[in-house]
C-alpha positions, 0 to 999 in steps of 0.5 A: 500500500502506498502512502497516498492510499494510507492517507486516503484511508485515514480520511475515509469516513467508513474507517473512522477507527483508523485515525483514532488509532493513529492519534492514540498510538502517537500520543501514547508513544510520545508520553511513554518516550518522555517518561521512559527516559526516567525509567532508563536512567534509573534502571527501573525497567522491571517496575514498568513491566510490573505496572503493565501487568498491575493494570490488568485487574482494573481493565478486567473489572472495567470490561466486566462492568462495561466501564472505561478501560483507561480509568479501570486500568489507571485505578489498579495501576495506581493502587499497585504503584502505591503498594510497591512504594510503601512496602519498599520502605522496609529494607528487609525485602528488596524492591525488585522482590516486592515488584515480582510479588505484586506483578504476579498477584495482580496479573493472576487477579485480572485473569480470574476476574475476566474469566467470569465474563462471557466470551473472555478468551477473545477479550483476553487476547485484545487486552494482551496484544492490543486492538485498534478497532474498538476505541471509543471517542471518550477514550481518545479524549481521555488519552489526550487529556491524561497525556497533557497532565503527564507532560505537565507533571514531568515539566514541573518535577523534572529537576527532582526526578533527575536528582533522585534517578542519579543519586537517591542518598544525595537527594535525601541529604538535600532534603528532597522528599524521595518517597513522594517523588518515587510515588509520583514517578510510579504514578506517571509510569502507570498512567503512561502504560494505561493510555498505551494499552489499547493499541500496543497491548499489555504484553508489549507496552513495556517496549514502548516505554523502554525502547525509544528512551534506550535508543535516545540514550545511545544517540546523545549524552545530554538529558535534554536532547534525550527527552526530545529524541525519545518521544520523537522515536516513539511517535515515528515508530507508532506512525510507521508501525501503523502504516506497515500494519495496515498495509501488510495486515499484521498486528499493530502492537507487534509492528510498532514494537518491531519498528522501534526495535529496528531504530534501537538496533540502528542506534546501537550500531551507528550512533555518532559517539556510542555506536558499535561500528562508529567506535570501530571506524574511529579507533586507529589500528595498531599499525597506524599508531606505530607508524604515525609520528607527532610532528614535533617529535624531532625537537630536541633530538640529535640529528646524526646525519647533519654535521655540526657547524663547528665540526671539522670538514 
C-alpha cells in the first residue's frame, strides 16, 4: 500500500477507527518516550513491566462492568504503584522482590476476574496484544487529556526526578522528599502504560516505554536532547508501525514494537559517539599508531646525519 492510499484511508469516513488509532498510538508513544527516559536512567525497567501487568485487574473489572478501560486500568495501576512504594520502605525485602510479588498477584487477579465474563478468551487476547478497532471517542479524549497532565507533571518535577534517578542518598541529604517523588514517578509510569494499552497491548507496552528512551540514550549524552529524541522515536515508530500494519495486515502492537526495535538496533550500531561500528571506524589500528609520528617529535633530538657547524670538514 502506498502512502497516498494510507492517507486516503485515514480520511475515509467508513474507517473512522483508523485515525483514532493513529492519534492514540502517537500520543501514547510520545508520553511513554518522555517518561521512559526516567525509567532508563534509573534502571527501573522491571517496575514498568510490573505496572503493565498491575493494570490488568482494573481493565478486567472495567470490561466486566462495561466501564472505561483507561480509568479501570489507571485505578489498579495506581493502587499497585502505591503498594510497591510503601512496602519498599522496609529494607528487609528488596524492591525488585516486592515488584515480582505484586506483578504476579495482580496479573493472576485480572485473569480470574475476566474469566467470569462471557466470551473472555477473545477479550483476553485484545487486552494482551492490543486492538485498534474498538476505541471509543471518550477514550481518545481521555488519552489526550491524561497525556497533557503527564507532560505537565514531568515539566514541573523534572529537576527532582533527575536528582533522585542519579543519586537517591544525595537527594535525601538535600532534603528532597524521595518517597513522594518515587510515588509520583510510579504514578506517571502507570498512567503512561494505561493510555498505551489499547493499541500496543499489555504484553508489549513495556517496549514502548523502554525502547525509544534506550535508543535516545545511545544517540546523545545530554538529558535534554534525550527527552526530545525519545518521544520523537516513539511517535515515528507508532506512525510507521501503523502504516506497515495496515498495509501488510499484521498486528499493530507487534509492528510498532518491531519498528522501534529496528531504530534501537540502528542506534546501537551507528550512533555518532556510542555506536558499535562508529567506535570501530574511529579507533586507529595498531599499525597506524606505530607508524604515525607527532610532528614535533624531532625537537630536541640529535640529528646524526647533519654535521655540526663547528665540526671539522
